[in-house]
VOBA-1610 file (N, C-alpha, C; in pm, whole numbers, padded with zeros to 5 digits, always signed):
BEGIN
Met-07772-07445-04395Met-07890-07525-04371Met-07945-07578-04503Ser-07983-07703-04503Ser-08038-07766-04623Ser-08185-07734-04640Asn-08225-07721-04766Asn-08366-07699-04799Asn-08421-07823-04867Leu-08520-07885-04805Leu-08582-08006-04858Leu-08653-07974-04990Ala-08619-08051-05096Ala-08680-08032-05227Ala-08775-08145-05263Ala-08745-08267-05217Ala-08830-08383-05246Ala-08799-08493-05147Glu-08897-08580-05123Glu-08875-08691-05032Glu-08970-08805-05064Met-08931-08924-05019Met-09018-09041-05030Met-08976-09142-04924Thr-09067-09231-04890Thr-09040-09337-04795Thr-09058-09470-04867Phe-08959-09559-04852Phe-08964-09691-04914Phe-09057-09781-04834Pro-09109-09887-04896Pro-09197-09980-04824Pro-09132-10038-04697Ser-09000-10049-04697Ser-08929-10104-04581Ser-08907-09998-04472Gly-08951-09874-04497Gly-08947-09770-04395Gly-08835-09669-04408Gln-08734-09694-04492Gln-08626-09598-04508Gln-08673-09477-04586Arg-08616-09362-04549Arg-08653-09236-04612Arg-08542-09191-04708Phe-08583-09135-04821Phe-08491-09076-04918Phe-08530-08931-04935Glu-08432-08842-04927Glu-08456-08699-04943Glu-08361-08642-05046Ile-08408-08542-05118Ile-08323-08459-05202Ile-08328-08319-05141Val-08211-08267-05109Val-08204-08134-05050Val-08103-08049-05125Gln-08124-07918-05119Gln-08024-07826-05169Gln-07949-07773-05048Gly-07817-07790-05049Gly-07738-07745-04936Gly-07592-07781-04952Asp-07520-07767-04843Asp-07376-07791-04836Asp-07354-07923-04764Ile-07299-08022-04832Ile-07282-08154-04772Ile-07191-08150-04649Thr-07100-08055-04643Thr-07008-08048-04528Thr-07078-08002-04401Ala-07201-07954-04412Ala-07277-07909-04295Ala-07382-08011-04251Glu-07391-08124-04319Glu-07494-08224-04289Glu-07468-08294-04156Lys-07570-08298-04073Lys-07563-08366-03943Lys-07622-08506-03957Val-07544-08592-04020Val-07579-08732-04043Val-07463-08816-03991Asp-07481-08947-03990Asp-07372-09034-03943Asp-07251-09030-04036Ala-07275-09024-04167Ala-07164-09019-04264Ala-07205-08935-04384Ile-07106-08867-04439Ile-07123-08804-04569Ile-07035-08879-04667Val-07075-08874-04792Val-06999-08940-04898Val-06920-08834-04973Asn-06794-08865-04993Asn-06705-08781-05072Asn-06697-08840-05212Ala-06711-08757-05312Ala-06691-08799-05451Ala-06541-08797-05476Ala-06480-08914-05466Ala-06334-08925-05463Ala-06275-08981-05593Asn-06143-08971-05602Asn-06070-09041-05707Asn-06005-09163-05642Glu-05954-09255-05721Glu-05906-09383-05669Glu-05787-09373-05575Phe-05714-09262-05580Phe-05598-09244-05492Phe-05629-09154-05372Leu-05756-09115-05360Leu-05804-09031-05248Leu-05722-08903-05234Arg-05688-08843-05347Arg-05623-08711-05347Arg-05736-08610-05357His-05760-08538-05251His-05877-08452-05239His-05845-08308-05281Gly-05819-08289-05410Gly-05772-08159-05458Gly-05877-08068-05518Gly-05995-08118-05551Gly-06095-08033-05614Gly-06236-08077-05582Gly-06331-07995-05620Gly-06473-08028-05605Gly-06516-08053-05462Val-06607-08151-05446Val-06659-08187-05314Val-06546-08230-05221Ala-06451-08306-05275Ala-06340-08359-05194Ala-06259-08247-05129Ala-06227-08145-05206Ala-06150-08032-05152Ala-06229-07959-05044Ala-06360-07942-05067Ala-06444-07873-04967Ala-06449-07953-04837Ile-06455-08086-04847Ile-06460-08171-04727Ile-06331-08158-04646Val-06217-08161-04713Val-06089-08148-04641Val-06072-08007-04585Arg-06113-07907-04663Arg-06101-07768-04618Arg-06180-07747-04489Lys-06302-07800-04481Lys-06386-07780-04362Lys-06358-07883-04252Gly-06323-08004-04290Gly-06301-08109-04192Gly-06160-08113-04136Gly-06064-08062-04212Gly-05925-08059-04167Gly-05838-08160-04241Glu-05709-08136-04234Glu-05610-08220-04303Glu-05609-08364-04254Ile-05664-08392-04135Ile-05669-08529-04085Ile-05738-08621-04185Ile-05836-08568-04259Ile-05907-08649-04358Ile-05813-08690-04470Gln-05731-08597-04518Gln-05634-08631-04623Gln-05528-08727-04568Glu-05482-08704-04445Glu-05381-08791-04385Glu-05433-08934-04372Glu-05556-08950-04323Glu-05615-09084-04310Glu-05639-09146-04448Ser-05675-09065-04545Ser-05695-09115-04682Ser-05564-09167-04739Asp-05455-09093-04718Asp-05324-09138-04765Asp-05287-09271-04702Arg-05311-09285-04573Arg-05281-09412-04505Arg-05366-09526-04560Trp-05492-09497-04590Trp-05581-09599-04645Trp-05522-09654-04776Val-05482-09564-04865Val-05430-09606-04995Val-05300-09685-04978Val-05214-09645-04885Val-05091-09719-04860Val-05124-09860-04811Gln-05221-09872-04723Gln-05257-10002-04665Gln-05339-10091-04758His-05430-10030-04836His-05526-10108-04913His-05511-10095-05065Gly-05435-09999-05111Gly-05423-09974-05254Gly-05532-09881-05303Pro-05533-09854-05434Pro-05635-09764-05491Pro-05776-09814-05460Val-05868-09720-05447Val-06007-09750-05413Val-06084-09779-05542Ser-06166-09884-05539Ser-06245-09921-05657Ser-06385-09858-05648His-06457-09864-05759His-06592-09807-05764His-06685-09874-05663Asp-06674-10006-05648Asp-06772-10078-05565Asp-06729-10098-05420Ser-06608-10056-05385Ser-06559-10074-05248Ser-06501-09944-05194Pro-06586-09853-05148Pro-06535-09725-05100Pro-06449-09739-04974Ala-06371-09637-04949Ala-06290-09627-04828Ala-06367-09540-04728Tyr-06319-09537-04604Tyr-06377-09442-04509Tyr-06270-09392-04414Thr-06294-09270-04365Thr-06205-09206-04269Thr-06291-09141-04161Ser-06224-09086-04061Ser-06296-09004-03964Ser-06339-08877-04036Ser-06409-08792-03965Ser-06465-08673-04028Ser-06397-08543-03984Gly-06293-08554-03903Gly-06227-08431-03859Gly-06324-08341-03786Arg-06333-08216-03832Arg-06419-08116-03768Arg-06561-08112-03824Leu-06594-08201-03915Leu-06729-08203-03972Leu-06830-08256-03870Pro-06958-08224-03885Pro-07057-08267-03786Pro-07101-08413-03798Cys-07043-08489-03890Cys-07076-08630-03905Cys-06969-08715-03837Lys-06990-08848-03832Lys-06893-08938-03771Lys-06785-08984-03870Tyr-06827-09009-03994Tyr-06738-09065-04095Tyr-06751-08990-04227Val-06645-09004-04307Val-06651-08967-04448Val-06627-09095-04526Ile-06724-09130-04610Ile-06712-09246-04699Ile-06664-09193-04834His-06552-09247-04881His-06490-09197-05004His-06525-09291-05120Ala-06623-09251-05201Ala-06672-09331-05312Ala-06609-09281-05442Val-06557-09374-05520Val-06494-09340-05647Val-06599-09350-05757Gly-06638-09234-05806Gly-06731-09230-05917Gly-06656-09233-06049Pro-06727-09261-06157Pro-06661-09268-06288Pro-06631-09131-06346Val-06526-09125-06425Val-06496-09008-06506Val-06564-09031-06641Trp-06643-08934-06684Trp-06718-08948-06807Trp-06621-08968-06923Gly-06651-09070-07005Gly-06569-09098-07122Gly-06471-09212-07103Gln-06464-09270-06985Gln-06370-09379-06961Gln-06432-09518-06978Gly-06561-09524-07005Gly-06627-09651-07029Gly-06700-09705-06908Asp-06811-09774-06932Asp-06895-09836-06828Asp-06935-09739-06718Glu-06956-09614-06754Glu-06984-09511-06654Glu-07111-09539-06573Asp-07218-09584-06640Asp-07344-09610-06569Asp-07324-09716-06461Asp-07259-09827-06497Asp-07235-09935-06401Asp-07144-09890-06288His-07043-09812-06322His-06949-09765-06218His-07016-09667-06121Leu-07106-09582-06174Leu-07178-09491-06085Leu-07270-09570-05992Ala-07343-09665-06047Ala-07431-09750-05963Ala-07349-09823-05857Ala-07232-09873-05894Ala-07146-09944-05798Ala-07098-09852-05687Ala-07065-09728-05720Ala-07019-09633-05618Ala-07132-09600-05520Ile-07253-09584-05570Ile-07369-09554-05484Ile-07400-09674-05395Ala-07415-09791-05456Ala-07446-09912-05379Ala-07335-09945-05280Gly-07211-09927-05320Gly-07098-09953-05230Gly-07100-09862-05109Ser-07140-09737-05128Ser-07151-09642-05017Ser-07259-09685-04919Leu-07373-09727-04971Leu-07483-09773-04884Leu-07442-09900-04809Lys-07376-09991-04878Lys-07331-10116-04816Lys-07232-10087-04704Leu-07136-09998-04729Leu-07037-09964-04626Leu-07106-09898-04507Ala-07203-09812-04531Ala-07278-09749-04421Ala-07347-09856-04338Asp-07403-09957-04403Asp-07465-10069-04330Asp-07360-10145-04248Glu-07244-10172-04308Glu-07138-10243-04237Glu-07093-10166-04113Leu-07095-10033-04122Leu-07058-09948-04008Leu-07176-09927-03912Lys-07292-09986-03945Lys-07414-09979-03863Lys-07464-09835-03846Leu-07458-09759-03956Leu-07501-09620-03953Leu-07650-09610-03982Ser-07712-09504-03932Ser-07855-09486-03957Ser-07883-09375-04058Ser-07784-09293-04090Ser-07809-09185-04186Ser-07683-09156-04267Ile-07705-09120-04393Ile-07596-09092-04485Ile-07638-08982-04581Ala-07544-08897-04619Ala-07569-08793-04718Ala-07469-08811-04833Leu-07522-08812-04954Leu-07440-08827-05074Leu-07447-08702-05159Pro-07336-08667-05225Pro-07343-08562-05327Pro-07387-08626-05459Ala-07403-08549-05561Ala-07434-08601-05695Ala-07302-08649-05756Ile-07256-08765-05710Ile-07126-08822-05746Ile-07104-08818-05897Ser-06988-08770-05935Ser-06937-08767-06073Ser-07000-08663-06164Thr-07101-08588-06116Thr-07169-08492-06204Thr-07101-08355-06206Gly-06996-08340-06129Gly-06922-08213-06128Gly-06798-08224-06216Ile-06682-08220-06154Ile-06557-08218-06230Ile-06531-08348-06307Phe-06600-08458-06273Phe-06583-08583-06348Phe-06669-08588-06474Gly-06760-08489-06492Gly-06830-08470-06618Gly-06946-08562-06651Phe-06994-08641-06554Phe-07107-08732-06582Phe-07232-08646-06603Pro-07305-08664-06712Pro-07425-08583-06737Pro-07528-08597-06624Lys-07570-08485-06571Lys-07662-08483-06457Lys-07792-08556-06487Glu-07849-08530-06607Glu-07976-08590-06644Glu-07966-08742-06655Arg-07849-08791-06686Arg-07827-08935-06696Arg-07802-08995-06558Ala-07737-08919-06471Ala-07703-08968-06337Ala-07826-08984-06248Ala-07922-08893-06258Ala-08037-08893-06167Ala-08109-09027-06162Pro-08152-09084-06275Pro-08223-09212-06265Pro-08135-09326-06214Ile-08005-09316-06235Ile-07914-09419-06182Ile-07912-09411-06029Phe-07906-09291-05976Phe-07912-09274-05830Phe-08042-09334-05777Phe-08154-09295-05836Phe-08283-09339-05786Phe-08299-09490-05792Ser-08268-09549-05908Ser-08288-09693-05922Ser-08191-09772-05834Thr-08069-09723-05816Thr-07972-09794-05732Thr-08015-09791-05586Ile-08060-09677-05538Ile-08105-09665-05399Ile-08230-09750-05377Arg-08323-09744-05470Arg-08445-09825-05458Arg-08410-09974-05454Glu-08325-10019-05544Glu-08287-10160-05550Glu-08213-10202-05423Tyr-08129-10114-05370Tyr-08056-10147-05248Tyr-08153-10176-05134Phe-08250-10090-05115Phe-08345-10111-05006Phe-08442-10226-05033Lys-08468-10254-05159Lys-08551-10370-05193Lys-08479-10499-05154Thr-08348-10504-05176Thr-08270-10625-05144Thr-08213-10624-05002His-08221-10510-04934His-08172-10499-04795His-08279-10432-04708Pro-08397-10492-04694Pro-08505-10425-04619Pro-08472-10406-04471Ala-08379-10483-04417Ala-08342-10469-04276Ala-08219-10380-04258Ser-08188-10300-04358Ser-08073-10209-04352Ser-08078-10123-04226Ser-07960-10095-04170Ser-07953-10005-04054Ser-07982-09861-04095Leu-07971-09831-04223Leu-07995-09694-04271Leu-08144-09660-04265Asn-08174-09551-04201Asn-08310-09499-04196Asn-08328-09380-04290Leu-08215-09313-04321Leu-08222-09191-04403Leu-08106-09189-04501Val-08141-09171-04629Val-08043-09144-04734Val-08080-09007-04790Arg-07985-08916-04782Arg-08010-08779-04826Arg-07915-08747-04941Leu-07970-08703-05052Leu-07891-08657-05165Leu-07880-08505-05151Val-07756-08457-05133Val-07733-08315-05106Val-07670-08251-05230Ile-07739-08154-05285Ile-07696-08088-05408Ile-07679-07940-05380Ile-07563-07887-05415Ile-07533-07749-05379Ile-07587-07647-05479Asp-07594-07682-05608Asp-07631-07582-05709Asp-07768-07611-05771Arg-07833-07505-05813Arg-07969-07515-05866Arg-07978-07595-05997Pro-07886-07578-06093Pro-07898-07657-06216Pro-07892-07808-06191Thr-07804-07852-06101Thr-07797-07995-06070Thr-07923-08039-05997Leu-07969-07958-05904Leu-08093-07990-05832Leu-08209-08006-05931Asp-08222-07913-06024Asp-08330-07921-06123Asp-08319-08048-06207Ala-08196-08085-06244Ala-08175-08205-06324Ala-08216-08331-06248Phe-08201-08331-06116Phe-08241-08447-06036Phe-08390-08444-06002Leu-08446-08327-05986Leu-08589-08319-05953Leu-08678-08354-06071Lys-08633-08324-06192Lys-08716-08348-06311Lys-08763-08494-06321Pro-08675-08594-06310Pro-08723-08732-06321Pro-08775-08789-06189Phe-08762-08717-06078Phe-08800-08771-05948Phe-08947-08809-05943Gly-09033-08725-05998Gly-09176-08754-05999Gly-09210-08882-06072Leu-09134-08916-06174Leu-09156-09040-06248Leu-09107-09161-06170Trp-09008-09139-06087Trp-08945-09247-06013Trp-09030-09293-05895Ile-09096-09198-05826Ile-09173-09236-05709Ile-09305-09292-05755
//
């Protein structure tokens, strides 16, 4: 079960929440997987999603890459959710720290996930702290990028089908890093 740590409502009515919990247990329309460009789900959030959702997620991911090629930062892929309580898994490719243009690539992965959720006509989505785990993106640097990207998305898409964007963070140090600037952002 997720524990609500912070929340806000945008002028257009969409809600943003930060919770501490397990993204694989989220009862939303879609969860976002922090993926690599070839959708090989071998570690971190990706491995946990396949472990709980089932191999069907990896099988569909493999088919996606065969059909569409590697996934870019701004155009995530999506699959079914297997045994997870959501409808879809959106596979967003976040940047690996040290490869260049990390801030822009992280913003593109977040905005691309929201855009794909809108295209799928979803009302709720849960994202992990993309790239802040095994990809090494500094948590303190990622937090304001998440906040400003989500705010800008809803500012430019006030009629979005999304009613809820939930940032799901499993560990306390990452949660603290995201909560620290949250008060300045709202």
